[in-house]
PyMOL Python script that loads the backbone (N, CA, C, O; Angstrom):
from pymol import cmd

cmd.read_pdbstr("""\
ATOM      1  N   MET A   1     -27.058  -0.202  26.099  1.00  0.00           N
ATOM      2  CA  MET A   1     -25.908  -0.975  25.251  1.00  0.00           C
ATOM      3  C   MET A   1     -24.973  -1.831  26.001  1.00  0.00           C
ATOM      4  O   MET A   1     -24.531  -1.360  27.049  1.00  0.00           O
ATOM      5  N   SER A   2     -24.545  -3.174  25.593  1.00  0.00           N
ATOM      6  CA  SER A   2     -23.762  -3.998  26.205  1.00  0.00           C
ATOM      7  C   SER A   2     -22.280  -3.263  26.252  1.00  0.00           C
ATOM      8  O   SER A   2     -21.807  -2.426  25.484  1.00  0.00           O
ATOM      9  N   PHE A   3     -21.738  -3.862  27.396  1.00  0.00           N
ATOM     10  CA  PHE A   3     -20.344  -3.654  27.555  1.00  0.00           C
ATOM     11  C   PHE A   3     -19.658  -4.123  26.256  1.00  0.00           C
ATOM     12  O   PHE A   3     -18.884  -3.353  25.688  1.00  0.00           O
ATOM     13  N   LEU A   4     -19.905  -5.339  25.766  1.00  0.00           N
ATOM     14  CA  LEU A   4     -19.345  -5.936  24.573  1.00  0.00           C
ATOM     15  C   LEU A   4     -19.379  -5.075  23.171  1.00  0.00           C
ATOM     16  O   LEU A   4     -18.403  -4.874  22.448  1.00  0.00           O
ATOM     17  N   LYS A   5     -20.882  -4.558  22.924  1.00  0.00           N
ATOM     18  CA  LYS A   5     -20.798  -3.682  21.724  1.00  0.00           C
ATOM     19  C   LYS A   5     -20.436  -2.262  22.047  1.00  0.00           C
ATOM     20  O   LYS A   5     -20.128  -1.489  21.140  1.00  0.00           O
ATOM     21  N   LYS A   6     -20.459  -1.902  23.259  1.00  0.00           N
ATOM     22  CA  LYS A   6     -19.853  -0.483  23.637  1.00  0.00           C
ATOM     23  C   LYS A   6     -18.400  -0.426  22.823  1.00  0.00           C
ATOM     24  O   LYS A   6     -18.028   0.416  22.006  1.00  0.00           O
ATOM     25  N   TYR A   7     -17.567  -1.837  23.420  1.00  0.00           N
ATOM     26  CA  TYR A   7     -16.360  -1.640  23.422  1.00  0.00           C
ATOM     27  C   TYR A   7     -15.882  -1.954  22.021  1.00  0.00           C
ATOM     28  O   TYR A   7     -14.781  -1.598  21.601  1.00  0.00           O
ATOM     29  N   LEU A   8     -16.870  -2.719  21.243  1.00  0.00           N
ATOM     30  CA  LEU A   8     -16.723  -3.086  19.981  1.00  0.00           C
ATOM     31  C   LEU A   8     -17.033  -2.064  18.817  1.00  0.00           C
ATOM     32  O   LEU A   8     -16.662  -2.159  17.648  1.00  0.00           O
ATOM     33  N   LYS A   9     -17.639  -1.270  19.273  1.00  0.00           N
ATOM     34  CA  LYS A   9     -18.322  -0.079  18.444  1.00  0.00           C
ATOM     35  C   LYS A   9     -17.193   0.510  17.810  1.00  0.00           C
ATOM     36  O   LYS A   9     -16.127   0.916  18.273  1.00  0.00           O
ATOM     37  N   GLY A  10     -17.796   0.462  16.286  1.00  0.00           N
ATOM     38  CA  GLY A  10     -16.651   1.089  15.290  1.00  0.00           C
ATOM     39  C   GLY A  10     -15.627   0.127  14.718  1.00  0.00           C
ATOM     40  O   GLY A  10     -14.878   0.538  13.832  1.00  0.00           O
ATOM     41  N   TRP A  11     -15.532  -1.144  15.163  1.00  0.00           N
ATOM     42  CA  TRP A  11     -14.320  -2.054  15.063  1.00  0.00           C
ATOM     43  C   TRP A  11     -14.918  -2.750  13.701  1.00  0.00           C
ATOM     44  O   TRP A  11     -16.077  -3.156  13.611  1.00  0.00           O
ATOM     45  N   GLN A  12     -13.813  -2.829  12.524  1.00  0.00           N
ATOM     46  CA  GLN A  12     -14.091  -3.543  11.716  1.00  0.00           C
ATOM     47  C   GLN A  12     -13.215  -4.210  11.018  1.00  0.00           C
ATOM     48  O   GLN A  12     -12.151  -3.608  10.874  1.00  0.00           O
ATOM     49  N   PHE A  13     -13.315  -5.745  10.294  1.00  0.00           N
ATOM     50  CA  PHE A  13     -12.236  -6.287   9.969  1.00  0.00           C
ATOM     51  C   PHE A  13     -11.608  -5.374   8.546  1.00  0.00           C
ATOM     52  O   PHE A  13     -12.056  -4.486   7.820  1.00  0.00           O
ATOM     53  N   ARG A  14     -10.612  -5.983   8.617  1.00  0.00           N
ATOM     54  CA  ARG A  14      -9.798  -5.248   7.332  1.00  0.00           C
ATOM     55  C   ARG A  14      -9.608  -6.252   6.064  1.00  0.00           C
ATOM     56  O   ARG A  14      -9.077  -7.362   6.089  1.00  0.00           O
ATOM     57  N   GLU A  15     -10.110  -5.658   5.084  1.00  0.00           N
ATOM     58  CA  GLU A  15     -10.146  -6.628   4.135  1.00  0.00           C
ATOM     59  C   GLU A  15      -8.596  -7.239   3.508  1.00  0.00           C
ATOM     60  O   GLU A  15      -7.565  -6.585   3.663  1.00  0.00           O
ATOM     61  N   THR A  16      -8.613  -8.392   2.889  1.00  0.00           N
ATOM     62  CA  THR A  16      -7.107  -8.639   2.019  1.00  0.00           C
ATOM     63  C   THR A  16      -7.161  -8.253   0.874  1.00  0.00           C
ATOM     64  O   THR A  16      -6.132  -8.206   0.199  1.00  0.00           O
ATOM     65  N   ASN A  17      -8.314  -7.900   0.396  1.00  0.00           N
ATOM     66  CA  ASN A  17      -8.085  -7.445  -1.172  1.00  0.00           C
ATOM     67  C   ASN A  17      -8.877  -5.953  -0.984  1.00  0.00           C
ATOM     68  O   ASN A  17     -10.084  -5.777  -1.146  1.00  0.00           O
ATOM     69  N   PRO A  18      -8.159  -5.218  -0.708  1.00  0.00           N
ATOM     70  CA  PRO A  18      -8.839  -3.631  -0.897  1.00  0.00           C
ATOM     71  C   PRO A  18      -9.076  -3.263  -2.194  1.00  0.00           C
ATOM     72  O   PRO A  18      -8.353  -3.701  -3.089  1.00  0.00           O
ATOM     73  N   SER A  19     -10.061  -2.458  -2.441  1.00  0.00           N
ATOM     74  CA  SER A  19     -10.477  -1.918  -3.820  1.00  0.00           C
ATOM     75  C   SER A  19      -9.849  -0.830  -4.075  1.00  0.00           C
ATOM     76  O   SER A  19     -10.242  -0.009  -3.246  1.00  0.00           O
ATOM     77  N   LEU A  20      -9.005  -0.310  -4.839  1.00  0.00           N
ATOM     78  CA  LEU A  20      -8.221   0.845  -5.313  1.00  0.00           C
ATOM     79  C   LEU A  20      -9.095   1.415  -6.539  1.00  0.00           C
ATOM     80  O   LEU A  20      -9.633   0.623  -7.313  1.00  0.00           O
ATOM     81  N   GLU A  21      -9.199   2.542  -6.669  1.00  0.00           N
ATOM     82  CA  GLU A  21      -9.574   3.062  -7.949  1.00  0.00           C
ATOM     83  C   GLU A  21      -8.237   4.091  -8.799  1.00  0.00           C
ATOM     84  O   GLU A  21      -7.456   4.741  -8.105  1.00  0.00           O
ATOM     85  N   VAL A  22      -8.156   4.100 -10.156  1.00  0.00           N
ATOM     86  CA  VAL A  22      -7.173   4.968 -10.532  1.00  0.00           C
ATOM     87  C   VAL A  22      -7.272   6.409 -10.157  1.00  0.00           C
ATOM     88  O   VAL A  22      -8.179   7.091 -10.633  1.00  0.00           O
ATOM     89  N   GLY A  23      -6.404   6.912  -9.341  1.00  0.00           N
ATOM     90  CA  GLY A  23      -6.146   8.360  -9.319  1.00  0.00           C
ATOM     91  C   GLY A  23      -6.344   8.214  -7.672  1.00  0.00           C
ATOM     92  O   GLY A  23      -6.448   9.294  -7.091  1.00  0.00           O
ATOM     93  N   ASP A  24      -6.420   6.833  -6.719  1.00  0.00           N
ATOM     94  CA  ASP A  24      -6.434   7.139  -5.585  1.00  0.00           C
ATOM     95  C   ASP A  24      -4.913   7.177  -4.878  1.00  0.00           C
ATOM     96  O   ASP A  24      -4.134   6.241  -5.055  1.00  0.00           O
ATOM     97  N   VAL A  25      -4.566   8.317  -4.081  1.00  0.00           N
ATOM     98  CA  VAL A  25      -3.305   8.651  -3.060  1.00  0.00           C
ATOM     99  C   VAL A  25      -3.287   7.712  -1.989  1.00  0.00           C
ATOM    100  O   VAL A  25      -4.050   7.956  -1.054  1.00  0.00           O
ATOM    101  N   ILE A  26      -2.391   6.421  -1.910  1.00  0.00           N
ATOM    102  CA  ILE A  26      -2.410   6.166  -0.609  1.00  0.00           C
ATOM    103  C   ILE A  26      -0.911   6.049  -0.131  1.00  0.00           C
ATOM    104  O   ILE A  26       0.017   6.092  -0.938  1.00  0.00           O
ATOM    105  N   ASP A  27      -0.748   5.914   1.080  1.00  0.00           N
ATOM    106  CA  ASP A  27       0.569   5.522   1.806  1.00  0.00           C
ATOM    107  C   ASP A  27       0.685   4.133   2.023  1.00  0.00           C
ATOM    108  O   ASP A  27      -0.196   3.515   2.621  1.00  0.00           O
ATOM    109  N   VAL A  28       1.906   3.488   1.496  1.00  0.00           N
ATOM    110  CA  VAL A  28       1.912   2.120   1.500  1.00  0.00           C
ATOM    111  C   VAL A  28       3.822   1.928   1.935  1.00  0.00           C
ATOM    112  O   VAL A  28       4.664   2.733   1.536  1.00  0.00           O
ATOM    113  N   PHE A  29       4.064   1.013   2.583  1.00  0.00           N
ATOM    114  CA  PHE A  29       5.280   0.588   2.322  1.00  0.00           C
ATOM    115  C   PHE A  29       5.905  -0.536   1.282  1.00  0.00           C
ATOM    116  O   PHE A  29       5.479  -1.650   0.978  1.00  0.00           O
ATOM    117  N   VAL A  30       7.069   0.180   0.859  1.00  0.00           N
ATOM    118  CA  VAL A  30       7.586  -0.705  -0.317  1.00  0.00           C
ATOM    119  C   VAL A  30       8.470  -1.983   0.156  1.00  0.00           C
ATOM    120  O   VAL A  30       9.560  -1.946   0.728  1.00  0.00           O
ATOM    121  N   ALA A  31       7.815  -2.974  -0.180  1.00  0.00           N
ATOM    122  CA  ALA A  31       8.633  -4.423   0.196  1.00  0.00           C
ATOM    123  C   ALA A  31       9.821  -4.952  -0.266  1.00  0.00           C
ATOM    124  O   ALA A  31      10.595  -5.709   0.320  1.00  0.00           O
ATOM    125  N   GLU A  32       9.910  -4.346  -1.688  1.00  0.00           N
ATOM    126  CA  GLU A  32      11.026  -4.814  -2.447  1.00  0.00           C
ATOM    127  C   GLU A  32      11.334  -4.173  -3.838  1.00  0.00           C
ATOM    128  O   GLU A  32      10.382  -3.614  -4.383  1.00  0.00           O
ATOM    129  N   SER A  33      12.337  -4.177  -4.379  1.00  0.00           N
ATOM    130  CA  SER A  33      12.595  -3.460  -5.510  1.00  0.00           C
ATOM    131  C   SER A  33      13.863  -4.137  -6.352  1.00  0.00           C
ATOM    132  O   SER A  33      15.009  -4.284  -5.928  1.00  0.00           O
ATOM    133  N   ASN A  34      13.356  -4.502  -7.633  1.00  0.00           N
ATOM    134  CA  ASN A  34      14.046  -5.655  -8.634  1.00  0.00           C
ATOM    135  C   ASN A  34      14.825  -4.841  -9.544  1.00  0.00           C
ATOM    136  O   ASN A  34      15.825  -5.290 -10.103  1.00  0.00           O
ATOM    137  N   SER A  35      14.464  -3.828  -9.688  1.00  0.00           N
ATOM    138  CA  SER A  35      15.205  -2.742 -10.815  1.00  0.00           C
ATOM    139  C   SER A  35      15.680  -1.592  -9.908  1.00  0.00           C
ATOM    140  O   SER A  35      15.757  -1.550  -8.680  1.00  0.00           O
ATOM    141  N   ALA A  36      16.066  -0.389 -11.128  1.00  0.00           N
ATOM    142  CA  ALA A  36      16.434   0.652 -10.587  1.00  0.00           C
ATOM    143  C   ALA A  36      15.295   1.851 -10.278  1.00  0.00           C
ATOM    144  O   ALA A  36      15.412   2.807  -9.513  1.00  0.00           O
ATOM    145  N   THR A  37      14.233   1.507 -11.070  1.00  0.00           N
ATOM    146  CA  THR A  37      13.016   2.379 -11.302  1.00  0.00           C
ATOM    147  C   THR A  37      11.548   1.897 -10.758  1.00  0.00           C
ATOM    148  O   THR A  37      10.526   2.581 -10.811  1.00  0.00           O
ATOM    149  N   GLU A  38      11.691   0.233 -10.085  1.00  0.00           N
ATOM    150  CA  GLU A  38      10.473  -0.128  -9.867  1.00  0.00           C
ATOM    151  C   GLU A  38      10.487  -0.680  -8.749  1.00  0.00           C
ATOM    152  O   GLU A  38      11.442  -1.384  -8.421  1.00  0.00           O
ATOM    153  N   GLY A  39       9.288  -0.444  -7.829  1.00  0.00           N
ATOM    154  CA  GLY A  39       9.180  -1.049  -6.453  1.00  0.00           C
ATOM    155  C   GLY A  39       8.014  -1.832  -6.569  1.00  0.00           C
ATOM    156  O   GLY A  39       7.126  -1.642  -7.401  1.00  0.00           O
ATOM    157  N   HIS A  40       8.052  -3.074  -5.368  1.00  0.00           N
ATOM    158  CA  HIS A  40       6.660  -3.722  -5.610  1.00  0.00           C
ATOM    159  C   HIS A  40       6.102  -3.363  -4.073  1.00  0.00           C
ATOM    160  O   HIS A  40       6.853  -3.365  -3.097  1.00  0.00           O
ATOM    161  N   VAL A  41       4.937  -3.112  -4.014  1.00  0.00           N
ATOM    162  CA  VAL A  41       4.007  -3.109  -2.655  1.00  0.00           C
ATOM    163  C   VAL A  41       2.987  -4.304  -2.701  1.00  0.00           C
ATOM    164  O   VAL A  41       2.532  -4.825  -3.719  1.00  0.00           O
ATOM    165  N   TYR A  42       2.686  -4.674  -1.238  1.00  0.00           N
ATOM    166  CA  TYR A  42       1.690  -5.669  -1.190  1.00  0.00           C
ATOM    167  C   TYR A  42       0.596  -5.247   0.261  1.00  0.00           C
ATOM    168  O   TYR A  42       0.930  -5.092   1.436  1.00  0.00           O
ATOM    169  N   ILE A  43      -0.681  -5.156  -0.328  1.00  0.00           N
ATOM    170  CA  ILE A  43      -1.484  -4.796   0.638  1.00  0.00           C
ATOM    171  C   ILE A  43      -2.396  -6.052   0.849  1.00  0.00           C
ATOM    172  O   ILE A  43      -3.170  -6.334  -0.066  1.00  0.00           O
ATOM    173  N   GLY A  44      -2.374  -6.821   1.960  1.00  0.00           N
ATOM    174  CA  GLY A  44      -2.620  -7.891   1.896  1.00  0.00           C
ATOM    175  C   GLY A  44      -2.647  -9.001   0.812  1.00  0.00           C
ATOM    176  O   GLY A  44      -1.634  -9.701   0.854  1.00  0.00           O
ATOM    177  N   ASP A  45      -3.552  -9.350  -0.159  1.00  0.00           N
ATOM    178  CA  ASP A  45      -3.418 -10.010  -1.123  1.00  0.00           C
ATOM    179  C   ASP A  45      -3.214  -9.240  -2.738  1.00  0.00           C
ATOM    180  O   ASP A  45      -3.003  -9.733  -3.846  1.00  0.00           O
ATOM    181  N   THR A  46      -3.404  -7.681  -2.226  1.00  0.00           N
ATOM    182  CA  THR A  46      -2.990  -7.009  -3.550  1.00  0.00           C
ATOM    183  C   THR A  46      -1.866  -6.392  -3.768  1.00  0.00           C
ATOM    184  O   THR A  46      -1.490  -5.539  -2.964  1.00  0.00           O
ATOM    185  N   HIS A  47      -1.197  -6.671  -4.775  1.00  0.00           N
ATOM    186  CA  HIS A  47       0.104  -6.385  -5.493  1.00  0.00           C
ATOM    187  C   HIS A  47       0.193  -5.199  -6.528  1.00  0.00           C
ATOM    188  O   HIS A  47      -0.441  -5.243  -7.582  1.00  0.00           O
ATOM    189  N   LEU A  48       1.174  -3.915  -6.118  1.00  0.00           N
ATOM    190  CA  LEU A  48       0.818  -3.040  -7.190  1.00  0.00           C
ATOM    191  C   LEU A  48       2.474  -3.045  -7.208  1.00  0.00           C
ATOM    192  O   LEU A  48       3.170  -3.295  -6.223  1.00  0.00           O
ATOM    193  N   ILE A  49       2.970  -2.709  -8.555  1.00  0.00           N
ATOM    194  CA  ILE A  49       4.046  -1.995  -8.908  1.00  0.00           C
ATOM    195  C   ILE A  49       4.091  -0.567  -9.137  1.00  0.00           C
ATOM    196  O   ILE A  49       3.197   0.088  -9.673  1.00  0.00           O
ATOM    197  N   VAL A  50       5.364  -0.061  -8.626  1.00  0.00           N
ATOM    198  CA  VAL A  50       5.242   1.420  -8.450  1.00  0.00           C
ATOM    199  C   VAL A  50       6.323   2.045  -8.930  1.00  0.00           C
ATOM    200  O   VAL A  50       7.331   2.187  -8.238  1.00  0.00           O
ATOM    201  N   GLU A  51       6.224   2.504 -10.220  1.00  0.00           N
ATOM    202  CA  GLU A  51       7.282   3.270 -10.952  1.00  0.00           C
ATOM    203  C   GLU A  51       7.785   4.448 -10.133  1.00  0.00           C
ATOM    204  O   GLU A  51       7.068   5.089  -9.364  1.00  0.00           O
ATOM    205  N   GLY A  52       8.995   4.670 -10.345  1.00  0.00           N
ATOM    206  CA  GLY A  52       9.849   5.436  -9.841  1.00  0.00           C
ATOM    207  C   GLY A  52      10.373   5.128  -7.961  1.00  0.00           C
ATOM    208  O   GLY A  52      11.020   5.879  -7.230  1.00  0.00           O
ATOM    209  N   ALA A  53       9.850   3.906  -7.690  1.00  0.00           N
ATOM    210  CA  ALA A  53      10.111   3.588  -6.268  1.00  0.00           C
ATOM    211  C   ALA A  53      11.426   2.477  -6.246  1.00  0.00           C
ATOM    212  O   ALA A  53      11.324   1.290  -5.936  1.00  0.00           O
ATOM    213  N   GLY A  54      12.560   3.111  -6.618  1.00  0.00           N
ATOM    214  CA  GLY A  54      13.550   2.259  -6.630  1.00  0.00           C
ATOM    215  C   GLY A  54      14.487   1.608  -5.260  1.00  0.00           C
ATOM    216  O   GLY A  54      14.009   1.876  -4.158  1.00  0.00           O
ATOM    217  N   PRO A  55      15.596   0.896  -5.272  1.00  0.00           N
ATOM    218  CA  PRO A  55      15.921   0.532  -3.854  1.00  0.00           C
ATOM    219  C   PRO A  55      15.922   1.317  -2.614  1.00  0.00           C
ATOM    220  O   PRO A  55      15.461   0.945  -1.535  1.00  0.00           O
ATOM    221  N   GLU A  56      16.429   2.328  -2.848  1.00  0.00           N
ATOM    222  CA  GLU A  56      16.361   3.645  -1.810  1.00  0.00           C
ATOM    223  C   GLU A  56      15.009   3.584  -1.174  1.00  0.00           C
ATOM    224  O   GLU A  56      14.981   3.977  -0.008  1.00  0.00           O
ATOM    225  N   THR A  57      13.852   3.165  -1.708  1.00  0.00           N
ATOM    226  CA  THR A  57      12.543   3.068  -0.983  1.00  0.00           C
ATOM    227  C   THR A  57      12.176   1.822  -0.343  1.00  0.00           C
ATOM    228  O   THR A  57      11.162   1.699   0.344  1.00  0.00           O
ATOM    229  N   VAL A  58      12.842   1.086  -0.528  1.00  0.00           N
ATOM    230  CA  VAL A  58      12.466  -0.230   0.438  1.00  0.00           C
ATOM    231  C   VAL A  58      12.511  -0.344   1.764  1.00  0.00           C
ATOM    232  O   VAL A  58      13.447   0.087   2.438  1.00  0.00           O
ATOM    233  N   GLU A  59      11.690  -0.822   2.143  1.00  0.00           N
ATOM    234  CA  GLU A  59      11.320  -0.587   3.311  1.00  0.00           C
ATOM    235  C   GLU A  59      10.818   0.834   4.283  1.00  0.00           C
ATOM    236  O   GLU A  59      10.869   0.915   5.510  1.00  0.00           O
ATOM    237  N   ARG A  60      10.296   1.962   3.239  1.00  0.00           N
ATOM    238  CA  ARG A  60      10.148   3.122   3.633  1.00  0.00           C
ATOM    239  C   ARG A  60       8.576   3.406   3.482  1.00  0.00           C
ATOM    240  O   ARG A  60       7.856   2.635   2.848  1.00  0.00           O
ATOM    241  N   GLN A  61       8.167   4.387   4.009  1.00  0.00           N
ATOM    242  CA  GLN A  61       6.739   4.517   3.819  1.00  0.00           C
ATOM    243  C   GLN A  61       6.622   5.577   2.338  1.00  0.00           C
ATOM    244  O   GLN A  61       7.420   6.511   2.264  1.00  0.00           O
ATOM    245  N   VAL A  62       5.970   5.442   1.615  1.00  0.00           N
ATOM    246  CA  VAL A  62       5.700   6.403   0.519  1.00  0.00           C
ATOM    247  C   VAL A  62       4.440   6.709   0.006  1.00  0.00           C
ATOM    248  O   VAL A  62       3.623   5.788   0.000  1.00  0.00           O
ATOM    249  N   ARG A  63       4.134   7.682  -0.381  1.00  0.00           N
ATOM    250  CA  ARG A  63       3.144   7.992  -1.090  1.00  0.00           C
ATOM    251  C   ARG A  63       2.722   7.854  -2.535  1.00  0.00           C
ATOM    252  O   ARG A  63       3.121   8.702  -3.334  1.00  0.00           O
ATOM    253  N   VAL A  64       1.959   6.874  -2.937  1.00  0.00           N
ATOM    254  CA  VAL A  64       1.781   6.591  -4.663  1.00  0.00           C
ATOM    255  C   VAL A  64       0.115   7.030  -4.915  1.00  0.00           C
ATOM    256  O   VAL A  64      -0.708   7.267  -4.030  1.00  0.00           O
ATOM    257  N   ARG A  65      -0.052   7.053  -6.054  1.00  0.00           N
ATOM    258  CA  ARG A  65      -1.061   7.336  -7.018  1.00  0.00           C
ATOM    259  C   ARG A  65      -1.187   5.982  -7.556  1.00  0.00           C
ATOM    260  O   ARG A  65      -0.401   5.228  -8.131  1.00  0.00           O
ATOM    261  N   VAL A  66      -2.131   5.917  -7.280  1.00  0.00           N
ATOM    262  CA  VAL A  66      -2.937   4.301  -8.528  1.00  0.00           C
ATOM    263  C   VAL A  66      -2.985   4.787  -9.810  1.00  0.00           C
ATOM    264  O   VAL A  66      -3.593   5.857  -9.821  1.00  0.00           O
ATOM    265  N   THR A  67      -2.498   4.363 -11.177  1.00  0.00           N
ATOM    266  CA  THR A  67      -2.351   4.247 -12.192  1.00  0.00           C
ATOM    267  C   THR A  67      -3.327   3.391 -12.959  1.00  0.00           C
ATOM    268  O   THR A  67      -4.054   3.809 -13.860  1.00  0.00           O
ATOM    269  N   GLU A  68      -3.273   2.175 -12.523  1.00  0.00           N
ATOM    270  CA  GLU A  68      -4.121   1.148 -13.095  1.00  0.00           C
ATOM    271  C   GLU A  68      -4.420   0.471 -12.237  1.00  0.00           C
ATOM    272  O   GLU A  68      -3.579   0.558 -11.341  1.00  0.00           O
ATOM    273  N   PHE A  69      -5.616  -0.548 -11.878  1.00  0.00           N
ATOM    274  CA  PHE A  69      -6.102  -1.338 -11.057  1.00  0.00           C
ATOM    275  C   PHE A  69      -7.220  -2.305 -11.763  1.00  0.00           C
ATOM    276  O   PHE A  69      -8.259  -2.039 -12.367  1.00  0.00           O
ATOM    277  N   ASP A  70      -6.531  -3.622 -11.413  1.00  0.00           N
ATOM    278  CA  ASP A  70      -7.718  -4.611 -12.098  1.00  0.00           C
ATOM    279  C   ASP A  70      -7.875  -5.004 -10.710  1.00  0.00           C
ATOM    280  O   ASP A  70      -6.922  -5.145  -9.943  1.00  0.00           O
ATOM    281  N   ALA A  71      -9.386  -5.220 -10.324  1.00  0.00           N
ATOM    282  CA  ALA A  71     -10.105  -5.714  -9.040  1.00  0.00           C
ATOM    283  C   ALA A  71     -10.179  -7.257  -9.138  1.00  0.00           C
ATOM    284  O   ALA A  71     -10.200  -8.062  -8.207  1.00  0.00           O
ATOM    285  N   ALA A  72     -10.204  -7.439 -10.162  1.00  0.00           N
ATOM    286  CA  ALA A  72     -10.577  -9.192 -10.524  1.00  0.00           C
ATOM    287  C   ALA A  72      -8.967  -9.839 -10.028  1.00  0.00           C
ATOM    288  O   ALA A  72      -8.908 -10.690  -9.140  1.00  0.00           O
ATOM    289  N   SER A  73      -8.052  -9.456 -10.534  1.00  0.00           N
ATOM    290  CA  SER A  73      -6.676 -10.080  -9.992  1.00  0.00           C
ATOM    291  C   SER A  73      -5.822  -9.383  -8.844  1.00  0.00           C
ATOM    292  O   SER A  73      -4.684  -9.664  -8.468  1.00  0.00           O
ATOM    293  N   THR A  74      -6.764  -8.315  -8.356  1.00  0.00           N
ATOM    294  CA  THR A  74      -6.152  -7.310  -7.586  1.00  0.00           C
ATOM    295  C   THR A  74      -4.611  -6.984  -7.488  1.00  0.00           C
ATOM    296  O   THR A  74      -3.948  -7.115  -6.459  1.00  0.00           O
ATOM    297  N   THR A  75      -4.134  -6.540  -8.711  1.00  0.00           N
ATOM    298  CA  THR A  75      -2.869  -6.438  -9.063  1.00  0.00           C
ATOM    299  C   THR A  75      -3.249  -4.730  -9.954  1.00  0.00           C
ATOM    300  O   THR A  75      -4.295  -4.259 -10.399  1.00  0.00           O
ATOM    301  N   GLY A  76      -1.916  -4.247  -9.901  1.00  0.00           N
ATOM    302  CA  GLY A  76      -2.007  -2.723 -10.491  1.00  0.00           C
ATOM    303  C   GLY A  76      -0.777  -2.245 -10.478  1.00  0.00           C
ATOM    304  O   GLY A  76       0.239  -2.827 -10.100  1.00  0.00           O
ATOM    305  N   ARG A  77      -0.908  -0.938 -10.990  1.00  0.00           N
ATOM    306  CA  ARG A  77       0.220  -0.181 -10.737  1.00  0.00           C
ATOM    307  C   ARG A  77       0.217   1.444 -10.552  1.00  0.00           C
ATOM    308  O   ARG A  77      -0.786   2.070 -10.894  1.00  0.00           O
ATOM    309  N   GLY A  78       1.366   2.124 -10.002  1.00  0.00           N
ATOM    310  CA  GLY A  78       1.035   3.288  -9.477  1.00  0.00           C
ATOM    311  C   GLY A  78       2.529   4.058  -9.717  1.00  0.00           C
ATOM    312  O   GLY A  78       3.573   3.500 -10.053  1.00  0.00           O
ATOM    313  N   GLU A  79       2.347   5.357  -9.474  1.00  0.00           N
ATOM    314  CA  GLU A  79       3.342   6.010  -9.514  1.00  0.00           C
ATOM    315  C   GLU A  79       3.779   6.535  -8.111  1.00  0.00           C
ATOM    316  O   GLU A  79       3.041   6.850  -7.177  1.00  0.00           O
ATOM    317  N   PHE A  80       5.047   6.558  -8.164  1.00  0.00           N
ATOM    318  CA  PHE A  80       5.751   7.279  -6.686  1.00  0.00           C
ATOM    319  C   PHE A  80       5.552   8.661  -6.659  1.00  0.00           C
ATOM    320  O   PHE A  80       5.729   9.294  -7.700  1.00  0.00           O
ATOM    321  N   ILE A  81       5.234   9.191  -5.703  1.00  0.00           N
ATOM    322  CA  ILE A  81       5.141  10.838  -5.459  1.00  0.00           C
ATOM    323  C   ILE A  81       6.353  11.193  -4.371  1.00  0.00           C
ATOM    324  O   ILE A  81       7.165  12.084  -4.619  1.00  0.00           O
ATOM    325  N   GLU A  82       6.399  10.399  -3.122  1.00  0.00           N
ATOM    326  CA  GLU A  82       7.443  10.914  -2.253  1.00  0.00           C
ATOM    327  C   GLU A  82       7.251   9.891  -0.974  1.00  0.00           C
ATOM    328  O   GLU A  82       6.351   9.126  -0.628  1.00  0.00           O
ATOM    329  N   VAL A  83       8.740  10.310  -0.360  1.00  0.00           N
ATOM    330  CA  VAL A  83       8.803   9.374   0.620  1.00  0.00           C
ATOM    331  C   VAL A  83       8.172  10.050   1.978  1.00  0.00           C
ATOM    332  O   VAL A  83       8.566  11.183   2.255  1.00  0.00           O
ATOM    333  N   VAL A  84       7.182   9.396   2.870  1.00  0.00           N
ATOM    334  CA  VAL A  84       6.649  10.230   3.769  1.00  0.00           C
ATOM    335  C   VAL A  84       6.697   9.570   5.097  1.00  0.00           C
ATOM    336  O   VAL A  84       5.965   9.884   6.035  1.00  0.00           O
ATOM    337  N   GLY A  85       7.733   8.499   5.130  1.00  0.00           N
ATOM    338  CA  GLY A  85       8.134   7.856   6.385  1.00  0.00           C
ATOM    339  C   GLY A  85       9.081   6.812   6.367  1.00  0.00           C
ATOM    340  O   GLY A  85       9.277   6.364   5.238  1.00  0.00           O
ATOM    341  N   GLU A  86       9.861   6.182   7.460  1.00  0.00           N
ATOM    342  CA  GLU A  86      10.872   5.230   7.447  1.00  0.00           C
ATOM    343  C   GLU A  86       9.786   4.184   8.479  1.00  0.00           C
ATOM    344  O   GLU A  86       8.890   4.434   9.285  1.00  0.00           O
ATOM    345  N   SER A  87      10.411   2.938   7.959  1.00  0.00           N
ATOM    346  CA  SER A  87       9.921   1.471   8.639  1.00  0.00           C
ATOM    347  C   SER A  87      10.480   1.813  10.242  1.00  0.00           C
ATOM    348  O   SER A  87      11.366   2.583  10.610  1.00  0.00           O
ATOM    349  N   SER A  88       9.685   1.014  10.929  1.00  0.00           N
ATOM    350  CA  SER A  88      10.334   0.762  12.214  1.00  0.00           C
ATOM    351  C   SER A  88      11.418  -0.706  12.676  1.00  0.00           C
ATOM    352  O   SER A  88      11.556  -1.290  13.751  1.00  0.00           O
ATOM    353  N   TYR A  89      12.154  -0.958  11.083  1.00  0.00           N
ATOM    354  CA  TYR A  89      12.790  -1.982  11.223  1.00  0.00           C
ATOM    355  C   TYR A  89      14.201  -1.262  11.033  1.00  0.00           C
ATOM    356  O   TYR A  89      15.214  -1.794  11.487  1.00  0.00           O
ATOM    357  N   THR A  90      14.254  -0.009  10.336  1.00  0.00           N
ATOM    358  CA  THR A  90      15.675   0.574   9.911  1.00  0.00           C
ATOM    359  C   THR A  90      16.202   0.962  11.399  1.00  0.00           C
ATOM    360  O   THR A  90      15.539   1.135  12.422  1.00  0.00           O
ATOM    361  N   SER A  91      17.277   1.026  11.241  1.00  0.00           N
ATOM    362  CA  SER A  91      18.072   1.674  12.661  1.00  0.00           C
ATOM    363  C   SER A  91      18.934   2.754  12.416  1.00  0.00           C
ATOM    364  O   SER A  91      19.541   3.283  13.346  1.00  0.00           O
TER     365      SER A  91
END
""", "prot")
cmd.dss("prot")
cmd.show_as("cartoon", "prot")
cmd.util.cbc("prot")
cmd.orient("prot")
């Protein structure tokens, strides 16, 4: 096996449109919140509206359960489960 093949073994490109299924539980960062009860998450070109993720979750890593997903438009909805981490941008 060449050095390059050995070095790159297991590497893969990340997709800009991940495929999600109803019931999937994912950890993501909330990008913004336009109301007291909804947050917006972007994973590449995919957009999820997260019920229960208000302004206090913006720039935090949260666990979300996917409740709806349309693969054609790469949009969906999810429900907030819990905060699992902080952003590296917060002080």
